C-alpha positions as CSV (number, residue, x, y, z in Angstrom):
1,M,97.8,39.5,46.2
2,S,94.8,41.4,47.5
3,W,94.4,45.1,47.2
4,E,92.5,47.8,49.1
5,D,91.9,51.2,47.5
6,G,94.3,50.2,44.8
7,M,97.3,50.0,47.2
8,V,99.3,47.1,48.5
9,R,99.7,46.9,52.3
10,I,103.3,46.6,53.5
11,T,104.0,45.8,57.1
12,V,107.5,45.9,58.5
13,L,107.6,43.9,61.8
14,T,110.6,44.6,64.1
15,V,111.6,44.3,67.7
16,P,112.0,47.7,69.5
17,G,115.3,49.3,68.6
18,C,116.1,46.9,65.8
19,P,119.1,48.4,64.0
20,N,117.9,47.0,60.6
21,A,114.5,48.7,60.8
22,P,115.7,51.9,59.0
23,L,117.4,49.8,56.3
24,A,114.2,47.8,55.7
25,L,112.1,50.9,55.4
26,E,114.6,52.6,53.1
27,R,114.7,49.5,50.8
28,V,110.9,49.3,50.8
29,A,110.7,52.9,49.7
30,A,113.3,52.4,47.0
31,A,111.5,49.3,45.7
32,L,108.2,51.2,45.5
33,A,109.9,54.0,43.6
34,G,106.8,56.2,43.9
35,R,104.2,53.4,43.7
36,A,101.1,53.7,45.9
37,A,101.3,51.6,49.0
38,R,100.3,51.5,52.7
39,V,103.6,51.1,54.6
40,E,103.4,50.5,58.4
41,L,106.1,49.8,60.9
42,V,104.9,47.6,63.8
43,E,107.0,46.8,66.9
44,V,106.7,43.3,68.3
45,H,107.6,42.9,72.0
46,D,107.3,39.2,72.7
47,Q,107.0,35.7,71.3
48,A,103.2,35.6,71.5
49,Q,103.0,38.8,69.4
50,A,105.5,37.4,66.9
51,A,103.3,34.3,66.5
52,G,100.2,36.4,66.1
53,R,101.7,38.8,63.6
54,G,103.7,36.2,61.6
55,M,107.1,37.6,62.5
56,T,110.0,35.1,62.0
57,G,112.8,37.4,63.0
58,S,113.4,41.1,63.0
59,P,112.8,42.6,60.5
60,T,110.0,40.7,58.8
61,I,108.3,42.3,55.8
62,L,104.8,41.3,55.0
63,L,103.1,42.1,51.7
64,D,99.3,42.1,52.3
65,G,100.0,39.9,55.4
66,V,102.2,37.4,53.5
67,D,106.0,37.0,54.1
68,P,107.4,36.3,50.6
69,F,110.9,35.7,52.0
70,A,110.0,33.2,54.6
71,P,112.3,30.1,54.5
72,D,110.9,26.7,54.7
73,G,110.2,25.7,58.3
74,A,110.4,29.3,59.6
75,V,108.9,29.7,63.1
76,P,107.8,32.8,65.0
77,S,110.8,34.6,66.6
78,V,111.9,37.9,68.1
79,S,115.5,37.2,67.2
80,C,117.5,39.1,64.6
81,R,116.8,38.1,61.0
82,L,119.3,38.2,58.1
83,Y,118.7,37.9,54.4
84,R,120.9,36.3,51.8
85,E,121.4,38.4,48.7
86,A,122.0,37.1,45.1
87,G,125.8,37.2,45.4
88,G,125.8,35.2,48.7
89,A,126.3,38.2,51.0
90,V,123.9,38.6,54.0
91,A,122.1,41.8,54.9
92,G,119.7,43.1,57.5
93,A,116.8,43.4,55.0
94,P,115.9,42.0,51.6
95,S,117.6,43.7,48.6
96,V,115.7,46.3,46.6
97,A,115.8,43.9,43.6
98,A,114.2,41.1,45.7
99,L,111.5,43.5,47.0
100,R,110.7,44.8,43.6
101,E,110.4,41.2,42.3
102,A,108.1,40.3,45.2
103,L,106.0,43.4,44.4
104,G,106.0,42.7,40.7
105,G,103.0,40.5,40.6
106,A,100.8,43.1,42.3
107,T,99.2,45.2,39.5
108,G,95.6,45.5,40.5
109,G,94.5,49.1,41.2
110,Q,97.6,50.7,39.7
111,E,97.4,53.3,37.1
112,T,97.8,51.9,33.6
113,A,98.6,53.7,30.4
114,A,96.1,54.4,27.7
115,A,97.4,52.5,24.7
116,G,99.5,54.6,22.3
117,D,99.8,57.8,24.4
118,C,101.6,57.2,27.6
119,C,103.5,54.8,29.8
120,P,103.1,53.4,33.3
121,T,103.6,56.0,36.0
122,D,106.2,53.9,37.9
123,E,108.3,53.5,34.8
124,A,108.2,57.2,34.2
125,L,109.4,57.9,37.7
126,D,112.5,55.8,37.5
127,A,114.7,58.9,36.8
128,V,113.1,60.8,39.7
129,G,113.9,57.9,42.1
130,R,117.3,57.1,40.5
131,G,116.0,53.9,38.9
132,G,114.4,52.7,42.1
133,R,117.4,53.3,44.3
134,G,115.8,56.3,46.1
135,R,117.1,59.8,46.6
136,R,118.4,59.5,50.1
137,A,122.2,59.4,49.9
138,P,124.2,56.6,51.6
139,A,125.7,57.4,54.9
140,E,129.1,56.1,53.8
141,R,132.0,58.4,52.8
142,G,130.3,61.6,54.0
143,L,127.7,61.4,51.2
144,R,124.6,61.8,53.4
145,A,126.1,64.4,55.7
146,V,127.2,66.7,52.8
147,H,124.0,66.0,50.8
148,Q,121.8,67.0,53.8
149,A,123.9,70.0,54.5
150,V,123.3,71.1,50.9
151,L,119.6,70.6,51.2
152,R,119.3,72.5,54.5
153,H,121.3,75.4,53.1
154,F,118.9,75.6,50.1
155,A,115.9,75.5,52.6
156,D,117.4,78.1,54.9
157,T,118.7,80.6,52.3
158,G,117.1,79.8,48.9
159,T,120.6,79.4,47.4
160,A,123.2,76.7,46.9
161,P,126.1,76.6,49.4
162,W,129.7,77.3,48.1
163,C,132.1,74.4,48.2
164,E,134.1,76.0,51.0
165,E,131.0,76.1,53.3
166,L,130.8,72.3,53.0
167,E,134.4,71.6,53.9
168,P,133.9,71.1,57.6
169,V,131.1,68.5,57.0
170,A,133.2,66.6,54.4
171,A,136.2,66.7,56.7
172,G,134.3,64.6,59.2
173,A,134.6,61.7,56.7
174,G,138.2,62.5,55.9
175,R,137.4,63.9,52.5
176,T,137.2,67.2,50.7
177,A,133.9,68.8,49.8
178,G,134.9,68.6,46.1
179,Q,135.4,64.9,46.3
180,V,132.0,64.3,48.0
181,L,130.1,66.6,45.6
182,A,131.7,64.9,42.6
183,E,130.5,61.5,43.9
184,L,127.0,62.8,44.7
185,A,126.8,64.3,41.2
186,A,128.0,61.0,39.6
187,E,125.2,59.2,41.5
188,D,122.6,61.9,40.4
189,F,121.8,63.2,43.9
190,L,122.7,66.7,42.6
191,T,124.2,68.3,39.5
192,L,127.3,70.5,39.1
193,D,128.2,73.1,36.6
194,E,131.6,73.2,34.7
195,S,133.3,75.0,37.6
196,G,132.0,72.5,40.2
197,R,129.4,74.8,41.6
198,I,126.1,73.2,42.7
199,R,123.5,73.8,40.0
200,A,120.7,71.7,41.5
201,A,120.2,69.4,44.5
202,Y,116.8,67.7,43.9
203,P,114.3,69.0,44.8
204,F,116.0,72.4,44.7
205,S,117.3,74.4,41.7
206,A,120.0,77.1,42.0
207,A,118.6,78.8,38.8
208,P,115.0,80.0,38.2
209,T,112.5,77.5,36.9
210,R,108.8,77.4,36.2
211,H,108.2,76.3,39.8
212,R,108.7,78.8,42.7
213,V,108.2,77.6,46.3
214,R,107.8,79.9,49.3
215,I,108.7,78.1,52.5
216,A,106.7,79.2,55.6
217,D,106.3,82.8,54.4
218,D,110.1,83.2,54.7
219,V,112.5,81.7,52.1
220,E,111.8,81.5,48.4
221,V,113.4,78.7,46.4
222,W,113.1,77.2,42.9
223,S,112.3,73.5,42.4
224,M,113.4,71.3,39.5
225,C,109.9,70.1,38.6
226,A,106.4,69.8,39.9
227,I,107.0,66.6,41.9
228,D,110.1,68.2,43.4
229,A,108.1,71.2,44.5
230,L,105.5,69.0,46.1
231,G,108.3,67.1,47.8
232,I,109.6,70.1,49.7
233,P,106.9,70.3,52.4
234,A,107.2,66.5,52.8
235,M,110.9,66.7,53.3
236,L,111.0,69.8,55.6
237,G,107.7,69.3,57.5
238,R,106.9,73.0,56.9
239,D,104.1,74.7,55.1
240,V,104.8,76.1,51.6
241,V,103.1,77.9,48.8
242,I,104.0,76.6,45.3
243,S,103.5,78.9,42.3
244,S,103.8,77.5,38.8
245,T,102.2,77.9,35.4
246,D,100.6,75.6,32.9
247,P,103.0,75.2,29.9
248,V,100.1,75.2,27.5
249,T,97.8,77.9,28.7
250,G,100.2,80.0,30.7
251,E,97.7,80.1,33.5
252,A,98.7,80.0,37.2
253,V,98.7,76.8,39.3
254,T,99.0,77.3,43.0
255,V,99.4,74.7,45.8
256,A,99.3,75.8,49.4
257,T,99.9,73.5,52.3
258,R,98.8,74.0,55.9
259,D,99.5,71.4,58.6
260,G,100.2,68.8,55.9
261,A,97.0,69.4,53.9
262,A,97.3,70.8,50.4
263,T,94.9,73.2,48.6
264,W,95.1,73.2,44.8
265,E,94.0,76.1,42.6
266,P,92.4,75.5,40.2
267,K,90.8,72.4,41.7
268,S,91.0,70.7,38.3
269,A,94.8,70.9,38.3
270,V,96.9,67.8,37.6
271,V,100.6,66.9,37.3
272,F,102.0,65.3,34.1
273,V,104.6,62.7,35.0
274,G,106.8,61.8,32.1
275,Q,110.4,60.8,31.2
276,R,112.5,61.2,28.1
277,P,113.6,57.8,26.7
278,G,117.3,57.1,26.8
279,G,118.2,57.5,30.5
280,G,120.5,60.0,32.0
281,S,120.1,62.2,35.0
282,A,116.7,63.3,36.3
283,A,117.6,66.9,35.3
284,T,117.9,65.9,31.6
285,A,115.5,62.9,31.5
286,C,112.4,64.1,33.2
287,C,112.6,67.4,35.0
288,D,111.1,69.3,32.1
289,A,108.4,66.6,31.7
290,L,107.0,66.9,35.2
291,N,104.8,69.9,35.2
292,F,101.6,71.3,36.7
293,F,98.6,71.7,34.4
294,T,95.3,73.5,35.0
295,S,93.3,70.4,33.8
296,D,93.7,66.9,32.4
297,A,92.7,68.3,28.9
298,S,95.6,70.7,29.0
299,A,98.0,68.0,30.1
300,R,96.8,65.8,27.2
301,A,97.3,68.7,24.8
302,W,100.9,69.1,25.9
303,A,101.4,65.3,25.6
304,A,100.1,65.4,22.1
305,E,102.6,68.1,21.2
306,H,105.4,66.1,22.8
307,P,104.9,62.5,21.5
308,D,108.6,61.8,22.2
309,I,108.0,62.1,26.0
310,P,105.9,59.2,27.3
311,G,104.0,59.8,30.5
312,R,100.5,60.5,32.0
313,A,98.6,63.0,34.1
314,V,98.0,62.1,37.7
315,P,95.6,63.7,40.2
316,P,96.8,65.9,43.1
317,A,96.6,63.2,45.7
318,R,98.7,60.8,43.7
319,A,101.3,63.5,42.8
320,E,101.6,64.4,46.5
321,Q,102.1,60.8,47.4
322,I,104.8,60.3,44.8
323,A,106.5,63.4,46.1
324,A,106.3,62.4,49.7
325,Q,107.7,58.9,49.0
326,T,110.5,60.3,46.9
327,F,111.6,63.2,49.1
328,G,110.1,62.6,52.6
329,P,113.1,60.5,53.9
330,L,115.9,62.8,52.6
331,L,116.7,64.6,55.9
332,A,116.3,61.6,58.1
333,P,119.4,60.6,60.1
């Protein structure tokens, strides 16, 4: 598979209004799990365009121009396309597992670990992206509606909503807020304390952390980690100022966004992306291992002091990309 600038090119071909286009994009994002890629949605309007583009039904997913799921004898088509999953069921897009397998052979240009001191970035991000399943809650059983209501409340007030405030949203799915929150917590979309109160809803934290985010000169919130902080402007489409500190030197690290462009101070700052072995929720497995550092040298010093946490330092552009891929889709319908 060919690479350009170290990233695979993924093209999702659909007819206008294809009901399975959002599913295809969601599964692509989940399969990538933070991996660098160029993802493009292209609408195909007629048979001639389908033949020119290589679309054999909507949606068709091309990896660097090649359809890895094309059945033998497939011909250009603007008709609906279905995919058979491992258990025999059919779906409107390839499964996340199938997409990850198709992407598995593409390693050129990806960040690799230095032997003995870190692990591949995508592996370290499994907890952030719920093991490749993504952080956008399913629409079923009121999960997405309640989850999005929680995120919007954090963004608007800087605090977690009380369970009672979510009851009208949960009632729309015929459930109680407590039932929906418990399921969201079990699936690691958020965390609850012993009383059932929301403790965190990635990217937000109800308790103070090292990472403070001011949203559009208005609301101040806390984020769970550096990647979460960077994900807030991508999720909300609003400018932010992130204030954090280097765990080694105690020096300030600031990231300010304006119209989608970020300015980092100091310019040498990096993000260490790590994950504690053993699994568990993102809050316990990696939130304290995803930090801003003033320099690569500082990040390496921290890594040397924490040999039990594999990971690596990534530059600002890569950290922003990981954050956008992880949190950008969360408030989409």
